[in-house]
N, C-alpha and C positions, 0 to 999 in steps of 0.2 A: 728395598730401607724399610726398615719397621717402624710403625706409624703408631705403634702402641703408647708412646710418650707421647703424643701427640693430644690435646685436648682436644672433644669432640667439636666445639666450637668452629675450630682451626682448619678443621677437615673438610666442615662444611658453608666457611667465610664465601668462599665462589659458586655457591650455590643460588636458586632463584626459583626455590620450589614453590606455588602457591603464588607466586609473585605476576603482574601481567605485563608487557612491553608492548608500546608502538611503534614501530618501525617505519619512517616515511623514510622513502624511498626503498623499499625495501624488496620488491619486484627487479632487481637482477644488482651486479656489480659488490660492493661492497656493502649495501644495504641489507642485498640477500646473504650476503657471508657472517655477517653480524648476526640476522636473523637465526641464522643454522646455529649460531655459537648460544645463543641467549636460550634458543631449544634445547639444546644437549644440555644447557646445564640446569633444566628445569623449569623454565621460564613459560606463559601460557604467552604465544606472541600476535600479534596484532599487525601485518604491515598494509602499507597507504601509498598508493601513485593511483597515474589516471588512467594506464590499460590495465583492461580489466580481465584482457587473458593475459598478460604478463603475471599478473596478481596469480592467479588461477596453479598458475604453473609455476610459480615460485613456492605455491602453498604448500603444493603436492615433494618437492625439492625438500624443503623446511620439517614438512612433517617426518620424512625420514629421518632426521634427525632427533627429533624430539625426542627426550627423556622423561622417564616420573610420569608419565598420564599427562605433557601439557601438550594444551591445544594450538592450532595453528589456523587463525582467521584473518580476512582480509576485505579493507574499507575502499573504494572506489573513490581517488579524493583527486583534487587540482591543489598544493600547498597553497600557492598563490592566492587563494579566495579566503577568506579569512571564517566561511561560514560553515566554508567543507572543514578545513581544520576542527572548527567547533564539532560540527557531525562526528567526527571521526574519534573524537573523545566521546560525547555520547554514546554511540554506535558500540563503545569499546565498554564502557560503566554493565550497557542494556545486556550483551555478551558474557563477561566475565564478573562482575559486581561492583570491579574495582582498575586503577590504574595506576602500578609504582615508576614503569621507568619509560621514558623517550626518548628515543635514538634520531635526530635528523641527518640524514643521508643524502639528503636530495641537493642538484647543482649540475651546474654543465659548464663546461668553457668553450667561449667562441675568443678564437685565434687573433686580431691583428696588429698590425705593429701602429704603435703611440700615434704616430702625430700623422695616421689615418685609420684609424680606429673609429668605426658605427657607432655612433652614440643610440639609436636602437637597439644592437648588440648588448651596449653597456648598461641600458635599463632594463634588459630584459634579462639580464646575468646579476644585475642588483635587486629583484624585484624575485627571483627565486633562489640564489644565493645567501643571499642577506635578509629581505624583506619576510621571508615565506619561514626563514627560520626561529627569527624574533618574533612572527605568531604565533608559532608552534609553540616556542618558548612561555610567551606569555598564557598563553591559552592553560597549557600544558602545568605550569608552572606556580598559575591559581590554585587549581586543585590539590597538585600535591602539597601545595604551601596550607593549604587547608584542612588537608587534611592528617598533615602532621610528618608524612614521609614522599621520600622522590629521588631521580635519580635522573638527569639530563645527562646527553650526551649529544654535542654536534659533535658532526665531521667536517673540519677544516682541511689546511694543507701543510705541507712542509713552504705554500708559496707564503703564506700568511710572515715567514721570515726574513724568507732567501729569494733573489731577483734570478730568473733565469739568463745565462749569457752562453755563449752572445746571442743580440736578438730573445727570438721566441716568441712574439706577440702576446703576450702572458698580464700585460699590465692591468686592463679588465678583470683579467682572473686574479692576480696578487692583491688586488683592492678590494674583491669582494671577500675575498679571506682572513685577509687583516682586517676588516671592519668585524668580520665571524666573530674572530678571535676575543675582540674584543668586548665584543657583545659579551659571548661564554662568561669571560671576566666580571663585568657587572652583575649579571641576573646571579652569578653566585655573591655576589655582595648581598644584592637584594632580599634574593628565595633563603639564604641561610638565618636558622644553621636548619629547620627543616629539609631545607632541600640540595643536593649536592649539583653542581652544572662546572661539568669537564669536557673535554675537546679531545678529538684526537685528528693529528696532522699528518698523513701519509705523504709518501712521495708518489709519483706515476706507477700505478699498479694494473699488473695484467689481467684485469676484469676479461671477459668476455670479448666488449664490446669494443677494449683497446685493442684485444690479438687481432681481430678482423682490421685494424686500422694500420698500425704496426706490424712489419711482414715482420718472420725469425730473423732472419739476418741482420734486420733494423733494430730487433730487443737486444742482440747481443753485442753490436758496434756503438751502441749508445749509451751505455754505461763507461764513463769513465776509467782508465787501467788503474788508478787510485782510489777509487771507490770503495770504500773500507770493505763491504760484505759482496761487493764485485756481480751483483744480479739486481735485476729487477724486479718489484715488490709483487706478491701472489695476495693474493684475497683473505687466504686462510692466515700471513703474517697479519692480519691486522684484530681475526678474532681475540685474540689472549689478552691484547687490551681493551678492547668492545667490554668482556666476561670481566674482566677487575674492574673498570668504572661504574657496570651499572647493575656490581653485588655490592653487597655487604664488605667488603674485602676492602672498598674504596671511603670507608664509611670517614675517613680523614682525611680526604684528598677532594678540594675543590678550587675553581678557579684556573686550574692547569691545563696544560694542552699538553699531548705524551707524542710523542711524533717515531712510529715508524717507518724509519727512514732507511734504514740499512747503514748509519750512521757518515748519512751526510752532511745532517749540520753539524756533529764536531769537525769537520773540516773548515767551517768560516764561509 
């Protein structure tokens, strides 16, 4: 397809050259996939997580996709500790001079039937899936607001909209993701107009961790016959949404959640 008729700013609107992104949870799974996508479109990327060895390995993977001289670095961080989140921003500013993009991909799920739910697990999920993301939005949102520009993308889930049936043990997980989606909407209103805040709500995705948990046979049979796209999601299915929401292509898009769910929500 000829591109000569397309204005130059449109062909480059997905580029993030000269910008720096921080990705919490960037040492694996969806966070690492998103970090690869941002680096491929020119952004410097700082990944943050608790395990230094995993961070170091992820940096090498992300660097292999970096484009236009983009650099990749890491900061060891427990995002449930406010001061450590603040340190990630400080280290990023020290290394790259500024930061314009935040992605929060930290989170986990522990399954119990609602009538027997372990409340210690519930509290831990609230701390990681909700509180830590809120703190990241607060710390980085303040910086972005003061600087006059910023993009925040929080990874929620299709489970903020629909329950698993029958059973599934996801009452706690659904609660945390529903709360996160409400945080996205409220932060979008409070940080506007300088900062956009959006979410990505994937369905179950075959990250390397999930591939170990879910056998190949189960992957194939766990998708209902009437699922529109007929397969489980892969990490690369999430990258396009992340690049869009982190780039200037989405400059008029805020307070929204994009659902790379293979059509799950359209079934109701």
